[in-house]
N, C-alpha and C positions, 0 to 999 in steps of 0.2 A: 542204162548202166545203173547198177545199185551202188550207193555210196553210204559210208557209215556215218552215224552220229559221233559228234566229238564235243564234250562238255567240260566246262570247269567244275571244281568241286571245293568245298571247304575242307582244306588239307589239315592233317595233324602234323606238326613241326616240334622239334626240340625247342625248349626254352632258349632264348638267346644267352642265358648265363651258362650255357654248356657248349664248350667248343666242338664244332662238328669234326674236327680232326680226331676226336677222342671217342665219339660216340657212333660215327658212320662206320660201315664195314663193306667189305667186297660182297658179291652175291653169294648167297647160302650153298650153291652147288659148287663152289670153288674152294670151300673151306674145309680144312682137316680139323680134327679135335685140338691139335697143338695151335692152329690158328685161332679158334675160338677162345682157348686159354689166354693167348697173347691179347686178344681184343678186350676180354674181361678184365685183364690185368691193367689195362690202359685206362679203363673207366667201368665201374660196375653197372652203369646205365647205358653201356654199349648196346645197339639194337640187336645183336646176336642173342642177347638174353631173352628176347621174344622170338626172334626168327629162327633160332637153333636151340630150342630149350632141350636140356639134357639132365635136369636134376633127377627125374624118374623115367622108367621106360614105360612104353605102351600109351594107350589113349591119355593117361594122366598127364603126360608132358603138355598136351596142347591146352589142358585146363589151366595149368601153370602158367603157360604163356598168356592165355587170356586174362587171368587174374593179375599178372604182372602189368599187363598193358593198362588194364582198369586203373591200377594203382598209380601207374606213372601219370596217367592223366588227372587223377583226383589230386595228386601231390604238386602238379604243376611241371613235372620233367616234360611232358609232352602238352602241347597247347593247340587247340584247334582254332583254325581262322575264323573270323567273325562272318565272311562271307565267301562264297565261290570265287575261285580264281584259278588261271593257268600259271604254271611255273617255268620259266625259262631256265634251261640246264645247259651251261657252257662247259666245255672242256679244253684246256690248254695243255698241249703234250708234244712230245717228239715221236715220230713214227718210226716203223721198223727200217725205213731207208734213212732215217737221220733227219728228216724234214720237220721244222717246227711248224705246228698245226693248231688251228682254233675252230671248234664247231660248236653250233647250237641247236637245240631242239627244244620242244615243249612237253611237258608233263601235264596229262589231262586224263579224262574218262573216254574210252574208245568203246563203241557199241560192241556187244558180244553177239555174233551172228552165228546161224547154224552153219555146219560144215557143208560147204559147196554153195552156200547161198549168194556168195559175191559180196563185194564191199570191203571185206577184210580177207586177204589172201595169204595162204602158206606160201613158202618159197622153196622149200625142200621136204623131201621125205624124211620122217623122223624114224629114229630107232626105238625099239621097245624101252620104255622106262616106267618105272613105278611112279604113280601119281598121287597116291593116297596120302603122303606126307603132307604136300602143300594144300590138298584139299581139306585135309583134317584140321590143319592150321588156320585155313580161311574160316572153316565152319565154327571153329572155337573163338576166333578172335573177332569175326565180323569185320575184318580189315584186308585190303590189299597192301601187302607188306612191301613189295617190290614190283617194278613195272615190266610189262611186256615191251619190247623194242620194235616200233613199226616205221616203216618208210613210206612217206607221202608222195604220190604222184603228181602232186600240185606244183606246178612250176612257179617260183617267186616265193614260196612259204619261207625260205631262209631270210628274204628281205623283211618279212614281217616280223621276224624275231630278232634282228640284229640290234634295234634300238634298246638300250639298257632301261631297266625297269627297277622296281623297289628291291634294294639289295636284301637278301635272306641268308646270307652266310657262304663261307667256301671252306674247302678242305683240300689237303694234298694227300694222295694216297701213296701206297708203298712203291709205285712205279714212277713217282714224280709228277704224275697227271695232277693239275688243278682243277677242281670241280667247283664252279661258282652258280649259285642260284638266285634268281630274282623273281618276284611276284608280279603277276600282271593282273590288276582288278580294274582297271579303267574299263567301262562298258562299251565304248567304242573299239578299243584294241582287242578286248575279250571277243567281241562279235566278229571282228575281221579274222582273227585266228581260227576261231570255231568254223567260219564259212570256208576258210581256205583248206582246212584239213578235210572237211565234210564234202568238199567239192569233187574229189576223186577218190578211187580205192586206196587203201593201205596195206602195204605188203609186210607180213610179219618177218622181221629179220632175226630176232632172237627172242625166245620165250614161247615157242609153239606149245609146250607142254603146259606152261602156265595160263596160255589163252584156252587150251581145251579144259583145264580144271575150271575156269571161269564159266565155260559153258555148262559144265556139270553142275557148278554152284548156281548158276541162274536158272537151270531147269528145277532144281531143288526148291528154290524160293519161290518159282512160279507155282509149283505144286502145293507148297505150304501156305501161299497167299492169294489163292483164287485167280492165278494166272498173271499176277503181276509182280516181278521181281523186285521192283523198286530199284536201289542203286545197283543191284547185282545185274542189271539189264546192260550194265557198262563194266569195263575193267580198267585199273590203272595202266597207262600206257605213256612211254616216250615216243614222241613223233618227230622225226627229222626228215628233211626233203631228200629225195633220191637224186642226189647229184655227187659228183666227184669230190668237190672241196669239202663236203660234209660227212664223209665217210672214210674211215680207215679200215680196210679189210685186209686180214691176214689169212694165210692159208691154214688149213687143218690137215696135217701130213697123216699118212697111212703106215700102220705097223702091221706086219703080216706074221702069223704063227704057223709052225708046223711045216715050214718049207724053208730051205736055206737060201743064201744069196745066189750061188750059181744055178740052183733048180729055177729060182724065180726069173733070173736072166734068161733062161733057156725058154720058159714059157712066154716071156714078153719078147723075144727076138723078132717074131713075126710082125710085131707091132710098132717097135721102137728100134731106131739106129743107136747102137751102145758105143760109148767112148769113155775111157778112164777119166776120172775127175780129180784124183788125188784125194789129200785129206780134207773132210767135210768140216767146214767152219760156219760160224753164224752168219758170215757174209753170203752164204749160199742162198738166204732168203731172198736177196736181190739179184743173186747171179742166175738162179732158175728163170727169172722173167727176163733178164738181159739175153740169156741164150735161148729162150723159148724151148725149154727142155724140162723134165723132171729129173730127179736124181735119186739113184738107189743107194742105200747105206748099208755097209757091211759091218759086222762085229767089231772089225778092227779099226773102224773109223774112216776108212777110205770109200769113195763113192764112184759111181759110174753114171755118166750122163745119159739120158734116155730121151732122144728126141723123136716125137711122134711121126710116124710115116703117113703123110697126107693121104695117100690113097687108101689106107686103112680105115681111117676115120672120116671120110668124105661124108657119111650120113649120120655122124655122131656128134653131139652138141660139143661147142668148144669149151669144154670144162675138163681139167686133168681128172677129176674123180670119174667123169664119164668115160674118158679114155680108158682108165684102169678097169672099170667095170666091164666095159666091151671086151678088152684084151683077155680078162679073167673069166669070162662069161661061162666057159666050159669046165672050169676048175673050182672045187669047193675048197676055198682057202680062207681061214678065219683072220678077220681084219678087225682092228681097233684103230683109234684115232688120237692124235697128239698134236697140239700147237707148240711150235717153237722148234727151231733147228736144233739146238743143243740138247733138248729134251729127247728128241728123236735119237740123236748120236748117243747119249747116255743109256736111253732104255735098251737099244739094240746091245751096246757094248755090255751091259749087265745081264744080258741073257733073258731079259723080260719080254723080249719080241726077237724073232729069228733075223728079221731084216725090216728096214724101213723105206719109204719112198717119199721124197719131199715132192711136193706139188706146188703150183703157182697160184697166187691168190685169185679168186673169182673177179671177173671185170664187172665194172658198173654196166656195160653193154649187155652182158649175160643176165645180171640182175634185172634189168629193166625189160629184157625179152621175156623173162620167167614171168613177169606180171602182165605184160602186154598180151602174151600168148596163153597165159593161164597154164603155165607148165610148172613142173616140179623138178628141183636139182637132185642129184644123189645126196644120201645124208652126209652131215658135216662138211658142206661145200664151202660154207663162209664162217669166218671167226671175225665179228665186229669188234673193234677196239677203239678206246679204252672201254672198260666195263663200267657201267653206272654203279654209283654207291647206293647201298641200302641204308634207310634211316633219315636222310634229310626231309624226305616227303613221304608221308603214309596217306592212304585213302580210306577213311572209315565208310563202312557199308550201312552203319545206323546213325 
């Protein structure tokens, strides 16, 4: 069994004089221009000034980001750790079901492996997505600005991470999630964490495209430096144990275009038993799980329960996304994806989609099966929450 390297690194962190609440940001791919404006208004040194550079168009924007990063290091806005370390990353939050939760993972550098080589495993098919922006930013800054999210198959990893370490700040995000960071530099604890993560494969939960970019960047560095990519042989990764109490998984619902609700119901009738659901509310996020059903959402805000017919899906994986793909396999229907029940209701009501279908979150059992059997889920099968903040830890590549 091939397993990955997982190593500590000398992190770049904001100076303690700067409050993380003001300088950290959500991931770049969820930010609108208005969000970036608001974050920069909160503090001019917010990480989006580097992670989402906008002053100029084209390739020059990446040069601006690189110059700004170098200036912030020179002036002490960002400070490099004196030695390699891991960073514990804790999140305290209320999940979609209203349960108080606390999770912990570790930030480190995970080996970049060739596609299909083993050790680091994808868990779902990805949709086409432009990769040049993040690649160009990495080339310009020589820095991993935000981590890939990995799930370790090593039992007991969480126990190694529970004990507090050196406090490195905390922040509260726009959803009320408290993010707390702690530095681990004691050699024995560093070695124990390193060995635990490296003992079993790591499954990529979020950031498949970032990991692919890291592979391209690694290959470029190998070509430029005689086969050794140095720090680019690894990439910035958050690793948590693949266990129920350390993961909060929401569904990514389906939006269909070019077919109305009644037409879609007709197509799905052979695969699902239909029953009126009344007005769709945010509580349906848990109701679909309790009922064991999907829910079709009409433009008027009413829904229809769709209970899978067991005989139809006997040979299909127990994933709602797979059920829908199977039921619609002979129909060319445009589909997009949306997290959040109310967002689906609002999108369909506004006419931005013809009809929506709420699905259930993917189970830990199916995620584990994906890893054990080296399978791939349909695109957009999992939405891991809460999202990590960008900015509290950066990984220099030089």
